[in-house]
C-alpha positions as CSV (number, residue, x, y, z in Angstrom):
1,M,-15.7,17.4,20.9
2,I,-14.3,14.1,19.6
3,W,-14.1,10.9,21.7
4,N,-11.7,8.5,19.9
5,L,-11.8,4.9,20.9
6,G,-8.4,4.0,19.3
7,S,-5.2,2.1,19.3
8,I,-1.9,3.3,20.6
9,N,1.2,1.7,19.1
10,A,5.0,2.0,19.1
11,D,5.8,2.2,15.4
12,N,9.0,0.5,14.4
13,F,10.1,1.7,10.9
14,Y,12.5,-0.4,8.7
15,H,13.6,1.4,5.6
16,L,14.3,-1.0,2.7
17,T,15.3,-1.0,-0.9
18,H,12.1,-3.1,-1.7
19,L,9.4,-4.9,0.3
20,P,10.4,-8.5,1.1
21,A,8.8,-11.4,-0.7
22,A,7.8,-14.6,1.0
23,G,10.9,-16.3,2.5
24,E,13.2,-13.4,1.6
25,T,15.6,-11.9,4.2
26,I,16.9,-8.4,3.5
27,A,18.8,-5.8,5.6
28,A,17.2,-2.5,6.6
29,Q,19.0,0.6,5.5
30,R,17.6,2.6,8.4
31,F,15.5,2.2,11.5
32,H,13.5,4.6,13.8
33,Q,10.7,4.3,16.3
34,G,7.8,6.7,16.8
35,L,4.2,7.0,18.2
36,G,1.6,5.4,16.0
37,G,-1.5,3.2,15.8
38,K,-4.5,4.4,13.7
39,G,-6.2,5.6,16.8
40,A,-3.3,7.7,18.1
41,N,-2.6,9.0,14.6
42,M,-6.2,10.2,14.3
43,S,-6.3,11.7,17.8
44,V,-3.1,13.7,17.0
45,A,-4.5,14.8,13.6
46,A,-7.8,15.9,15.1
47,A,-5.9,17.9,17.9
48,R,-3.6,19.5,15.3
49,A,-6.7,20.4,13.3
50,A,-7.8,22.5,16.3
51,A,-10.5,20.1,17.6
52,R,-10.9,19.0,21.2
53,V,-10.2,15.3,21.3
54,A,-10.2,12.8,24.2
55,H,-8.5,9.4,23.5
56,I,-10.1,6.3,24.9
57,G,-7.5,3.4,25.0
58,A,-4.9,1.4,26.9
59,V,-1.2,0.9,27.1
60,G,1.1,-1.4,29.0
61,K,3.4,-0.5,31.8
62,D,5.9,0.2,29.0
63,G,3.6,2.8,27.4
64,K,3.9,5.9,29.5
65,W,6.0,7.6,26.9
66,A,3.2,7.2,24.4
67,V,0.6,8.8,26.7
68,D,3.0,11.7,27.4
69,R,3.6,12.2,23.7
70,L,-0.2,12.4,23.1
71,L,-0.6,14.9,25.9
72,E,2.2,17.0,24.3
73,Y,0.3,17.0,21.1
74,G,-2.9,18.4,22.7
75,V,-4.8,15.2,23.2
76,D,-6.9,14.6,26.4
77,T,-5.3,11.4,27.9
78,R,-7.4,11.0,31.1
79,H,-9.2,8.0,29.6
80,I,-6.1,6.0,28.6
81,A,-5.6,3.1,31.1
82,A,-2.4,1.3,32.0
83,V,-3.1,-2.5,31.8
84,G,-1.0,-5.6,32.4
85,V,-0.5,-6.3,28.7
86,A,2.4,-5.0,26.5
87,T,1.7,-1.8,24.6
88,G,0.7,-2.5,21.0
89,H,3.3,-2.1,18.3
90,A,3.7,-2.2,14.6
91,N,6.6,-3.2,12.5
92,I,6.5,-1.1,9.3
93,N,8.5,-1.8,6.2
94,V,8.9,1.2,3.8
95,D,10.5,0.8,0.4
96,A,12.3,3.3,-1.8
97,R,9.1,4.5,-3.4
98,G,7.3,5.1,-0.1
99,E,5.1,2.1,-0.2
100,N,4.8,0.0,2.9
101,N,3.5,-3.2,4.6
102,I,2.8,-3.5,8.3
103,V,2.7,-6.3,10.9
104,L,0.6,-5.4,14.0
105,F,0.7,-6.8,17.5
106,P,-2.5,-5.4,19.2
107,G,-1.4,-5.9,22.9
108,A,-3.1,-3.5,25.3
109,N,-5.3,-2.3,22.5
110,H,-7.4,-5.4,23.0
111,A,-7.6,-5.1,26.8
112,I,-10.0,-2.1,26.9
113,T,-13.0,-2.8,29.0
114,E,-16.6,-1.7,28.7
115,Q,-16.2,0.1,32.0
116,M,-13.3,2.2,30.6
117,I,-15.4,3.1,27.6
118,G,-18.5,3.8,29.6
119,A,-16.7,6.1,32.0
120,A,-15.3,8.1,29.2
121,L,-18.5,8.5,27.2
122,S,-20.4,9.4,30.4
123,E,-18.6,12.8,30.0
124,A,-19.7,13.3,26.4
125,S,-22.4,15.6,25.2
126,S,-25.1,15.2,22.6
127,G,-23.7,16.2,19.2
128,D,-20.1,15.2,20.0
129,F,-18.4,12.7,17.8
130,L,-17.4,9.1,18.6
131,L,-14.5,8.1,16.3
132,M,-13.4,4.5,15.9
133,Q,-11.1,2.3,13.9
134,N,-10.8,-1.5,13.8
135,E,-7.7,-1.9,16.0
136,T,-9.4,-2.1,19.5
137,N,-12.0,-4.2,21.1
138,G,-15.2,-2.8,22.6
139,Q,-16.5,-1.3,19.3
140,E,-20.1,-2.6,19.4
141,Y,-20.6,-1.5,23.0
142,A,-19.1,2.0,22.2
143,A,-21.2,2.4,19.1
144,R,-24.5,1.5,21.0
145,T,-23.6,3.7,24.0
146,A,-22.6,6.7,21.8
147,K,-25.8,6.6,19.8
148,A,-27.9,6.3,22.9
149,L,-26.2,9.4,24.2
150,G,-26.9,11.3,21.0
151,L,-23.3,11.3,19.6
152,R,-22.4,11.2,15.9
153,F,-20.5,8.1,15.0
154,A,-17.6,8.2,12.5
155,Y,-16.0,4.8,11.7
156,A,-12.7,4.4,9.8
157,A,-13.0,0.8,8.5
158,A,-9.3,-0.2,8.8
159,P,-7.8,-2.7,9.2
160,F,-10.8,-3.8,7.1
161,S,-13.3,-6.4,8.2
162,A,-16.7,-6.6,6.6
163,D,-18.0,-8.3,9.8
164,A,-16.7,-5.4,11.9
165,V,-18.5,-2.9,9.7
166,Q,-21.7,-4.9,9.7
167,A,-21.7,-5.2,13.5
168,V,-22.0,-1.4,13.9
169,I,-23.5,-0.4,10.5
170,K,-26.9,0.7,12.0
171,Q,-25.1,3.3,14.2
172,I,-22.6,4.7,11.6
173,D,-23.2,8.3,10.5
174,L,-19.9,8.7,8.6
175,L,-17.9,5.8,7.1
176,V,-14.4,6.4,5.8
177,L,-12.6,3.7,3.8
178,N,-10.3,3.2,0.8
179,A,-11.2,2.0,-2.6
180,V,-10.1,-1.6,-1.9
181,E,-12.1,-1.7,1.3
182,A,-15.1,-0.2,-0.4
183,A,-15.1,-2.9,-3.0
184,Q,-14.8,-5.6,-0.4
185,L,-17.7,-4.1,1.6
186,Q,-19.9,-3.9,-1.4
187,E,-19.2,-7.5,-2.2
188,A,-19.8,-8.7,1.4
189,M,-23.1,-6.7,1.7
190,G,-24.3,-7.4,-1.9
191,Q,-25.1,-3.7,-2.2
192,Q,-23.6,-0.6,-3.7
193,L,-22.4,2.2,-1.3
194,E,-25.3,4.3,-2.4
195,D,-27.7,1.7,-1.0
196,L,-26.1,1.3,2.4
197,P,-27.9,2.7,5.5
198,I,-25.2,5.2,6.2
199,S,-25.7,9.0,5.8
200,D,-22.2,9.8,4.5
201,I,-19.4,7.6,3.0
202,V,-16.0,9.0,2.0
203,V,-13.8,6.7,-0.1
204,T,-10.1,7.7,-0.3
205,L,-8.5,7.1,-3.7
206,G,-4.8,7.8,-3.0
207,A,-3.3,10.0,-5.7
208,D,-6.8,10.3,-7.3
209,G,-8.2,12.1,-4.2
210,C,-11.5,10.9,-2.8
211,K,-15.2,10.7,-3.4
212,W,-18.1,11.5,-1.1
213,V,-21.3,9.4,-1.3
214,S,-24.1,11.4,0.4
215,N,-27.0,9.0,0.9
216,T,-29.0,11.7,2.5
217,G,-28.4,14.1,-0.4
218,K,-28.5,11.3,-3.0
219,S,-25.3,12.5,-4.6
220,V,-21.8,11.4,-5.3
221,S,-19.0,14.1,-5.4
222,E,-15.4,13.6,-6.5
223,F,-12.4,15.6,-5.1
224,P,-9.0,15.6,-6.7
225,A,-5.8,15.1,-4.7
226,Y,-3.3,17.9,-4.2
227,P,-0.1,16.9,-6.2
228,V,3.0,16.3,-4.0
229,D,6.2,14.2,-4.1
230,V,5.5,11.1,-2.1
231,V,8.0,10.1,0.5
232,D,6.0,7.8,2.8
233,T,2.3,7.0,2.7
234,T,2.2,5.6,6.2
235,G,-0.4,7.5,8.3
236,A,-1.7,9.5,5.4
237,G,-5.2,7.9,5.6
238,D,-5.3,8.4,9.4
239,T,-4.3,12.1,9.0
240,F,-7.1,12.5,6.4
241,T,-9.7,11.0,8.7
242,G,-8.6,12.9,11.8
243,Y,-8.8,16.2,9.9
244,L,-12.1,15.3,8.2
245,V,-13.8,14.5,11.5
246,A,-12.2,17.6,13.2
247,G,-13.5,19.8,10.5
248,L,-17.0,18.5,10.8
249,D,-16.8,18.7,14.6
250,R,-15.8,22.4,14.2
251,G,-18.9,23.0,12.1
252,M,-17.4,22.9,8.6
253,A,-19.5,21.8,5.6
254,M,-18.6,18.3,4.3
255,Q,-17.0,19.7,1.1
256,D,-14.8,22.1,3.1
257,A,-13.8,19.4,5.7
258,I,-12.9,17.1,2.8
259,D,-10.7,19.7,1.2
260,L,-9.0,20.4,4.5
261,A,-8.4,16.7,5.0
262,L,-7.0,16.3,1.5
263,R,-4.5,19.2,2.1
264,A,-3.4,17.5,5.4
265,G,-3.0,14.2,3.7
266,A,-0.9,15.8,0.9
267,L,1.5,17.3,3.4
268,M,1.7,14.0,5.3
269,V,2.8,11.8,2.4
270,A,5.6,14.3,1.7
271,R,7.3,13.5,5.1
272,E,8.5,10.4,6.9
273,G,6.8,9.0,10.0
274,T,3.4,8.8,11.6
275,A,1.9,10.7,14.6
276,D,5.1,12.6,15.3
277,V,5.1,14.4,11.9
278,I,1.3,15.0,11.3
279,P,1.0,18.6,10.1
280,D,-0.8,21.2,12.1
281,L,-3.5,23.6,10.9
282,K,-1.2,26.6,10.5
283,E,1.2,24.6,8.3
284,I,-1.7,23.7,6.1
285,Q,-3.1,27.2,6.0
286,D,0.4,28.6,5.2
287,H,1.3,26.1,2.5
288,D,1.0,27.0,-1.2
289,F,-0.7,24.1,-2.9
290,S,-0.7,25.7,-6.3
């Protein structure tokens, strides 16, 4: 089972001809709102990948719709608390090429207590996964608690902070980050990925696929991306991570879990939206990627 300490956001999408420069005001061509947050995205992706996933998080009194949506998608929502802070939200600008920039308000995502985390993880079993991103508080406590209970710890290092990674690096079993984040981490640590005390590191490379650094196996493997027409890259990395961890939780070998995650990410970038449009396992199995 996967226990995901993760953010829950309302995603506000503004579709633009181009991303605004500093001081520039432009009119959006379209607007829509959906469920998002890296945490919620990964919970939905893991659930759609046929894994059992419980979300640990918080929303404001305005966030019941988000909890209901997660439940509809197959996520265990018993450990999502309602707090006296507004639900987190993200304003997402998407240009005509599908590139984006995002402004986040963390809100309730930073009102999660150690008691909430401890209550959830007390139900976990040895061998389960703890999955985290960098959009909530309570990360160090959750990482220590999970490892003490015998859980495997997967960390998606986004939004990236070298300090946040270093604070939990001794507990990380699987680190997922993109190429820019990998370069920043190597610079901050003064070490190559191959020298870090982490068993497995997966670096996503966008249209170039990804690479897997196995520090237990002392190997580096590269995996090409599946070619698709890009519509919107928002949520693709979260979908990849959710599917990757779900595959591993279901007992797949790393190579097979990575391939599944790449297929899910390919379908994701070909559609608009975040959690609400993450593909399910049957869609991936039925899709012809040739």
